[in-house]
C-alpha positions as CSV (number, residue, x, y, z in Angstrom):
1,X,100.7,85.9,113.0
2,X,98.9,85.2,115.4
3,X,100.5,83.1,117.1
4,X,98.8,81.7,119.5
5,X,100.2,79.4,123.8
6,X,98.8,81.0,121.6
7,X,99.8,81.5,119.2
8,X,100.8,79.1,122.3
9,X,100.4,76.4,124.9
10,X,99.2,76.3,128.5
11,X,101.3,75.8,131.6
12,X,101.3,74.6,135.1
13,X,101.2,71.3,137.0
14,X,101.5,69.8,140.4
15,X,102.3,66.5,141.9
16,X,100.1,63.9,140.2
17,X,97.5,62.2,142.3
18,X,97.8,64.4,145.4
19,X,94.8,66.4,144.8
20,X,91.8,66.1,142.5
21,X,90.0,69.1,141.3
22,X,86.2,68.8,141.3
23,X,84.9,70.5,138.2
24,X,81.6,72.0,139.2
25,X,79.5,74.8,137.9
26,X,80.2,78.1,139.7
27,X,83.5,77.1,141.3
28,X,86.6,79.1,140.3
29,X,89.7,77.0,139.7
30,X,92.7,77.7,141.9
31,X,94.8,80.7,141.0
32,X,98.1,78.9,141.1
33,X,98.8,77.2,137.8
34,X,100.8,74.6,139.8
35,X,97.6,72.6,140.3
36,X,97.0,71.4,136.8
37,X,98.9,68.2,136.1
38,X,97.1,65.1,137.3
39,X,93.9,67.0,138.1
40,X,90.8,65.1,137.2
41,X,88.4,66.3,134.6
42,X,85.6,64.8,136.6
43,X,85.2,63.2,140.1
44,X,86.2,59.5,140.0
45,X,83.6,56.9,141.0
46,X,83.5,56.2,144.7
47,X,84.3,59.7,146.0
48,X,81.7,60.3,148.7
49,X,79.7,57.4,147.3
50,X,78.6,59.2,144.1
51,X,79.2,58.3,140.4
52,X,81.5,60.5,138.3
53,X,80.4,64.0,137.3
54,X,79.1,64.4,133.8
55,X,80.5,67.0,131.4
56,X,78.5,68.8,128.7
57,X,79.7,68.0,125.2
58,X,79.3,71.7,124.3
59,X,80.8,73.1,127.5
60,X,83.0,70.3,128.8
61,X,84.2,72.3,131.7
62,X,80.8,72.6,133.2
63,X,79.9,69.5,135.2
64,X,76.9,68.3,137.1
65,X,75.8,65.3,139.0
66,X,73.6,62.8,137.1
67,X,70.0,62.4,137.8
68,X,68.0,64.6,135.4
69,X,66.7,64.6,131.9
70,X,69.5,66.9,130.8
71,X,72.0,64.2,131.5
72,X,71.3,62.6,128.1
73,X,73.1,65.4,126.5
74,X,76.1,65.1,128.7
75,X,79.2,62.9,128.3
76,X,81.2,61.3,131.1
77,X,84.8,62.2,131.0
78,X,87.4,59.9,132.4
79,X,89.3,60.8,135.6
80,X,93.0,60.3,136.2
81,X,94.6,56.9,135.9
82,X,95.5,54.9,139.0
83,X,99.0,56.4,139.1
84,X,97.5,59.9,139.2
85,X,98.6,60.9,135.7
86,X,96.4,62.6,133.2
87,X,93.9,60.4,131.3
88,X,95.1,59.1,127.9
89,X,94.3,61.0,124.7
90,X,91.4,58.7,123.9
91,X,89.6,59.8,127.1
92,X,89.8,63.5,126.1
93,X,87.8,62.9,123.0
94,X,84.6,64.4,124.6
95,X,86.6,67.5,125.4
96,X,88.2,67.7,122.0
97,X,85.0,67.2,120.0
98,X,83.5,70.7,120.6
99,X,86.9,72.2,119.7
100,X,87.0,70.8,116.2
101,X,85.0,73.6,114.6
102,X,87.4,76.1,116.2
103,X,90.4,74.2,114.6
104,X,88.6,74.2,111.3
105,X,88.0,78.0,111.5
106,X,91.7,78.4,112.3
107,X,92.8,76.6,109.2
108,X,90.5,78.5,106.9
109,X,91.5,82.0,108.3
110,X,95.2,81.8,109.1
111,X,96.1,81.2,105.5
112,X,95.1,84.8,104.7
113,X,98.1,85.9,106.8
114,X,100.6,83.5,105.2
115,X,99.6,84.3,101.6
116,X,100.7,88.0,101.8
117,X,104.6,87.9,102.2
118,X,105.3,86.1,98.9
119,X,103.1,88.7,97.1
120,X,105.0,91.8,98.4
121,X,107.7,91.9,95.7
122,X,105.0,91.7,93.0
123,X,103.0,94.5,94.7
124,X,106.1,96.6,95.0
125,X,107.0,96.1,91.4
126,X,103.5,96.6,90.0
127,X,102.9,99.9,91.7
128,X,106.6,101.0,91.9
129,X,106.5,101.1,95.7
130,X,109.4,102.0,98.0
131,X,110.3,99.8,100.9
132,X,108.4,102.0,103.3
133,X,105.3,102.0,101.1
134,X,105.5,98.2,100.8
135,X,105.7,98.0,104.5
136,X,102.3,99.7,104.8
137,X,100.7,96.6,103.4
138,X,101.3,94.8,106.7
139,X,101.2,97.9,108.9
140,X,97.7,98.9,108.1
141,X,96.5,95.3,108.5
142,X,98.0,95.2,112.0
143,X,96.5,98.6,112.7
144,X,93.1,97.3,111.7
145,X,93.5,94.4,114.1
146,X,94.5,96.7,116.9
147,X,91.6,99.0,116.4
148,X,89.2,96.1,116.3
149,X,90.3,94.4,119.4
150,X,88.1,96.1,122.0
151,X,85.0,96.4,119.8
152,X,85.3,92.7,118.9
153,X,85.5,91.7,122.5
154,X,82.4,93.7,123.3
155,X,80.6,92.3,120.3
156,X,81.3,88.7,121.5
157,X,80.1,89.5,125.0
158,X,76.8,90.9,123.6
159,X,76.0,88.6,120.6
160,X,78.1,85.5,121.3
161,X,81.0,83.7,119.7
162,X,79.2,82.6,116.5
163,X,77.9,86.0,115.6
164,X,81.3,87.6,116.2
165,X,83.1,85.0,114.1
166,X,80.9,85.3,111.1
167,X,80.7,89.1,111.2
168,X,84.5,89.1,111.2
169,X,84.6,86.6,108.3
170,X,82.3,88.8,106.3
171,X,84.7,91.7,106.7
172,X,87.7,89.5,105.9
173,X,86.0,88.3,102.7
174,X,85.0,91.8,101.7
175,X,88.5,93.1,102.4
176,X,90.3,90.3,100.5
177,X,88.2,90.6,97.4
178,X,88.5,94.4,97.6
179,X,92.3,94.1,97.6
180,X,92.2,91.9,94.6
181,X,90.0,94.4,92.6
182,X,91.6,97.6,93.9
183,X,92.8,99.8,91.0
184,X,95.5,101.5,93.1
185,X,97.3,101.5,96.4
186,X,94.9,103.6,98.5
187,X,91.9,101.3,97.9
188,X,94.2,98.3,98.3
189,X,95.3,99.6,101.7
190,X,91.6,100.2,102.6
191,X,90.9,96.6,101.8
192,X,93.8,95.5,104.1
193,X,92.3,97.6,106.9
194,X,89.0,95.7,106.5
195,X,90.9,92.4,106.5
196,X,92.6,93.4,109.8
197,X,89.3,94.4,111.4
198,X,87.7,91.1,110.3
199,X,90.7,89.0,111.4
200,X,90.6,90.7,114.8
201,X,86.9,89.9,115.3
202,X,87.1,86.3,114.1
203,X,90.4,85.4,115.8
204,X,89.5,86.9,119.1
205,X,86.2,85.2,119.3
206,X,87.6,81.8,118.2
207,X,90.6,82.0,120.5
208,X,88.5,83.1,123.5
209,X,86.1,80.2,123.0
210,X,89.1,77.9,122.8
211,X,90.5,79.1,126.1
212,X,87.1,78.9,127.9
213,X,86.3,75.4,126.6
214,X,89.6,73.7,127.3
215,X,89.8,72.4,130.9
216,X,93.1,73.4,132.7
217,X,94.5,69.8,132.7
218,X,94.5,69.8,128.9
219,X,94.7,73.5,128.1
220,X,98.4,73.5,127.2
221,X,98.2,70.6,124.8
222,X,94.9,71.5,123.1
223,X,96.0,75.1,122.5
224,X,99.3,73.8,121.1
225,X,97.2,71.8,118.6
226,X,95.5,75.1,117.7
227,X,98.9,76.8,117.1
228,X,100.2,73.9,115.1
229,X,97.2,74.0,112.8
230,X,97.7,77.8,112.4
231,X,101.4,77.3,111.4
232,X,100.5,74.7,108.8
233,X,97.9,77.0,107.4
234,X,100.4,79.8,107.2
235,X,102.9,77.7,105.4
236,X,100.4,76.2,102.9
237,X,98.9,79.6,102.3
238,X,102.3,81.0,101.4
239,X,103.2,78.2,99.1
240,X,99.9,78.2,97.2
241,X,99.9,82.0,96.9
242,X,103.4,82.0,95.5
243,X,102.5,79.3,93.0
244,X,99.3,81.0,91.8
245,X,100.9,84.5,91.7
246,X,103.8,83.1,89.6
247,X,101.3,82.0,86.9
248,X,98.4,84.5,87.1
249,X,99.6,87.5,89.2
250,X,98.8,88.5,92.7
251,X,95.2,89.7,92.1
252,X,93.7,86.2,91.7
253,X,95.2,85.2,95.1
254,X,93.2,87.9,97.0
255,X,90.0,87.4,95.0
256,X,90.3,83.6,95.3
257,X,90.6,83.9,99.1
258,X,86.9,85.0,99.2
259,X,85.4,81.7,98.0
260,X,87.8,79.7,100.2
261,X,86.7,81.7,103.3
262,X,83.0,81.0,102.4
263,X,83.7,77.3,103.2
264,X,83.6,78.3,106.9
265,X,79.8,78.4,106.7
266,X,79.9,74.6,107.3
267,X,80.8,75.4,110.9
268,X,77.8,77.6,111.6
269,X,75.5,74.9,113.0
270,X,78.4,73.5,115.1
271,X,78.8,76.6,117.2
272,X,76.6,77.2,120.2
273,X,74.7,80.5,119.5
274,X,74.8,81.2,123.3
275,X,78.5,80.6,123.7
276,X,80.6,83.7,124.6
277,X,77.7,85.8,125.8
278,X,78.6,87.5,129.0
279,X,76.3,86.4,131.8
280,X,74.2,89.0,133.7
281,X,75.8,90.7,136.6
282,X,75.7,88.5,139.8
283,X,73.9,89.9,142.8
284,X,76.0,91.8,145.3
285,X,78.1,89.5,147.5
286,X,77.9,86.5,145.1
287,X,80.1,87.6,142.2
288,X,83.7,86.3,142.3
289,X,86.4,88.7,143.3
290,X,87.9,90.3,140.3
291,X,91.5,89.3,139.4
292,X,94.0,92.0,140.4
293,X,95.3,93.6,137.3
294,X,98.8,93.6,138.7
295,X,98.7,89.8,138.3
296,X,97.8,90.1,134.6
297,X,100.3,92.9,133.6
298,X,103.2,90.4,133.4
299,X,101.1,88.3,131.0
300,X,100.5,91.3,128.7
301,X,104.2,92.3,129.0
302,X,105.2,88.8,127.9
303,X,102.7,88.9,125.0
304,X,103.9,92.3,123.8
305,X,107.6,91.3,124.0
306,X,106.9,88.0,122.1
307,X,105.0,89.8,119.3
308,X,107.7,92.5,119.1
309,X,110.5,90.0,118.8
310,X,108.7,87.9,116.2
311,X,107.8,90.9,114.0
312,X,111.1,92.6,114.4
313,X,113.5,89.7,114.3
314,X,111.9,86.8,112.4
315,X,109.6,88.7,110.0
316,X,111.7,91.7,109.2
317,X,115.5,91.4,109.8
318,X,115.9,87.7,109.0
319,X,114.8,88.0,105.4
320,X,116.9,91.1,104.9
321,X,120.0,89.5,106.4
322,X,119.5,86.3,104.4
323,X,119.4,88.3,101.1
324,X,122.0,91.0,101.9
325,X,124.6,89.0,103.8
326,X,124.4,85.6,102.3
327,X,123.0,86.4,98.9
328,X,120.1,83.9,99.2
329,X,117.5,83.8,96.5
330,X,113.9,84.0,97.3
331,X,113.6,80.2,96.9
332,X,116.5,79.5,99.2
333,X,115.3,82.0,101.7
334,X,111.9,80.4,101.7
335,X,113.5,77.0,102.5
336,X,115.5,78.6,105.3
337,X,112.4,80.2,106.8
338,X,110.7,76.8,106.4
339,X,113.3,75.2,108.6
340,X,112.3,77.7,111.3
341,X,108.6,76.8,110.9
342,X,109.5,73.1,111.0
343,X,111.5,73.6,114.2
344,X,108.5,75.4,115.7
345,X,106.2,72.4,114.9
346,X,108.7,70.0,116.4
347,X,109.0,72.3,119.4
348,X,105.2,72.3,119.8
349,X,105.3,68.6,120.2
350,X,108.0,68.8,122.9
351,X,106.2,71.6,124.7
352,X,102.9,69.6,124.6
353,X,104.6,66.8,126.5
354,X,105.5,69.0,129.5
355,X,103.3,72.1,129.4
356,X,100.5,70.6,131.5
357,X,102.8,68.8,133.9
358,X,105.2,71.7,134.8
359,X,104.6,75.3,135.7
360,X,104.1,77.2,132.4
361,X,106.2,80.2,133.2
362,X,109.6,78.4,133.3
363,X,108.7,76.6,130.0
364,X,108.1,80.1,128.5
365,X,111.4,81.3,129.8
366,X,113.2,78.3,128.2
367,X,111.6,79.2,124.9
368,X,112.7,82.8,125.2
369,X,116.2,81.7,125.9
370,X,116.3,79.6,122.7
371,X,115.2,82.7,120.7
372,X,117.9,84.8,122.3
373,X,120.6,82.2,121.6
374,X,119.3,81.9,118.0
375,X,119.6,85.7,117.6
376,X,123.2,85.5,118.7
377,X,124.0,82.9,116.1
378,X,122.3,85.1,113.5
379,X,124.4,88.1,114.7
380,X,127.8,86.4,114.6
381,X,127.3,84.0,111.7
382,X,129.3,84.2,108.5
383,X,128.1,81.0,106.8
384,X,124.6,80.1,105.6
385,X,124.7,77.0,107.8
386,X,125.0,79.2,110.9
387,X,122.1,81.3,109.5
388,X,119.9,78.3,109.3
389,X,120.9,77.1,112.7
390,X,120.0,80.4,114.2
391,X,116.6,80.2,112.5
392,X,116.0,76.7,113.9
393,X,116.7,78.0,117.4
394,X,114.5,81.0,117.0
395,X,111.7,79.0,115.4
396,X,111.9,76.3,118.1
397,X,111.9,78.9,120.8
398,X,108.6,80.4,119.5
399,X,106.9,77.0,120.2
400,X,105.9,78.6,123.5
401,X,103.8,81.2,121.7
402,X,100.5,80.1,123.3
403,X,101.7,80.2,126.9
404,X,100.9,83.8,127.8
405,X,97.3,83.3,126.6
406,X,96.9,80.2,128.7
407,X,98.5,81.8,131.7
408,X,95.9,84.6,131.3
409,X,93.1,82.1,131.3
410,X,94.6,80.3,134.3
411,X,95.0,83.5,136.3
412,X,91.5,84.8,135.4
413,X,90.1,81.5,136.4
414,X,86.7,81.9,134.6
415,X,85.2,83.3,131.5
416,X,87.4,86.0,130.0
417,X,85.8,89.4,130.1
418,X,85.9,91.8,127.1
419,X,88.5,93.9,128.9
420,X,90.8,90.8,129.4
421,X,90.4,89.7,125.8
422,X,90.9,93.2,124.4
423,X,94.0,93.9,126.5
424,X,95.6,90.7,125.5
425,X,94.9,91.3,121.8
426,X,96.1,95.0,122.0
427,X,99.4,94.0,123.6
428,X,100.0,91.4,120.8
429,X,99.1,93.8,117.9
430,X,101.1,96.7,119.5
431,X,104.1,94.4,119.5
432,X,103.5,93.4,115.8
433,X,103.4,97.1,114.8
434,X,106.3,98.2,117.0
435,X,108.6,95.3,116.3
436,X,109.7,96.3,112.7
437,X,110.0,99.9,113.8
438,X,112.1,99.3,116.9
439,X,114.3,96.5,115.7
440,X,114.6,97.9,112.2
441,X,115.4,101.3,113.6
442,X,118.1,99.8,115.8
443,X,119.6,98.1,112.7
444,X,119.7,101.4,110.9
445,X,121.5,103.1,113.7
446,X,123.8,100.4,115.1
447,X,123.9,97.7,112.4
448,X,121.9,94.5,111.8
449,X,124.3,92.3,113.8
450,X,123.7,94.2,117.0
451,X,119.9,94.4,116.3
452,X,119.4,90.7,115.8
453,X,121.8,90.0,118.7
454,X,119.8,91.9,121.2
455,X,116.3,91.4,119.8
456,X,115.8,88.0,121.5
457,X,116.6,89.5,124.9
458,X,113.5,91.7,124.8
459,X,111.5,88.4,124.9
460,X,113.7,87.1,127.7
461,X,112.8,90.2,129.7
462,X,109.1,89.6,129.2
463,X,109.6,85.9,130.2
464,X,111.4,86.9,133.4
465,X,108.6,89.3,134.3
466,X,106.0,86.6,133.8
467,X,108.0,84.1,135.9
468,X,108.7,86.6,138.6
469,X,105.2,88.0,139.0
């Protein structure tokens, strides 16, 4: 699930009004994320006697001074208010406009992840699968995403965001329809691998474009919107898939996903064909200094720990505990998990209010602490109410999902290279594959109470590494 500050929001802020960042072509933003809150999206009128900078409607982070014919295609973006705070939401409309196709693509692709969990019991019953064999349905999908991460990042750098997105969608459609028509498990799993490869290519390109287009003063809030849209799509996909499968079986769900994904073609003309292409190498002495990888390792450690905790705790042990310990039916369990998703949506709203005004790392640590506390409630609980409370704390804590990705963009300070994108995606997908194995293995050896009790502290460790380094 991709979830992304990221699935999450951005972080970092400084004293409002003390310093205004001038957004100009070619200048790297400061490394410290503490200079985000109150930073201007454009120079206010009167600075050095010049009018405000103008920002491209396609690339709103690239500004220039007015005075040429190209200015007709550029939109002025408001600077900070008189008290130094960020401009109101109305003023960010020119920045938000080029992101709308990315949000639309997010809606029309994330549902393919949410539609699968309700179908697993039907798949297992239809093909008489063991628990391990049923687990392959998601494992091979995650493996496809993992294997596609680096090739997808290179493809975007060479052909651009639009080409990478729609090539990935073609694979996703082919894989979904192939799953629905598969006569047996081997061909079904092959279709799931194709879906993973396509999802990797599409998601990576869309998400990288989102991070590069959002200016630092708004990155946290705008990426949180992206995450909220993904959560809604996951939830709707699961509900609709369960309803259709209950009446017609699981095959129409996969086959029907193909035509729904074809709707994404409406976004083709709204994506810049040049966006995402890696610029030619700069002459010696003019290229910006590369970011030290030691500054990015904590970001990838936090991403891996977050995905591992989500996949192992929320996606694997929580449903098993709800069924085995409390005897919840599938409907009741769905409502309990829904409470966790609702808590995450509410948490996203709260995080959005502070993520661009405070340093992002402490916000991420607070979310990790909520997940850990929720895991403790799940471990010691003996009543369904305690189970739901634990889910609410876990779901609300994961509202910081997008923060590692936005920290990555902040620390890189420019267009994300294929290596940066691939490493981030590999860390996330590795966590998704390892989570059920590690946490589930611990539950088999030491019991589910101990496993859920300590799972959240893996995320706390990743958050501490991010905050420390």
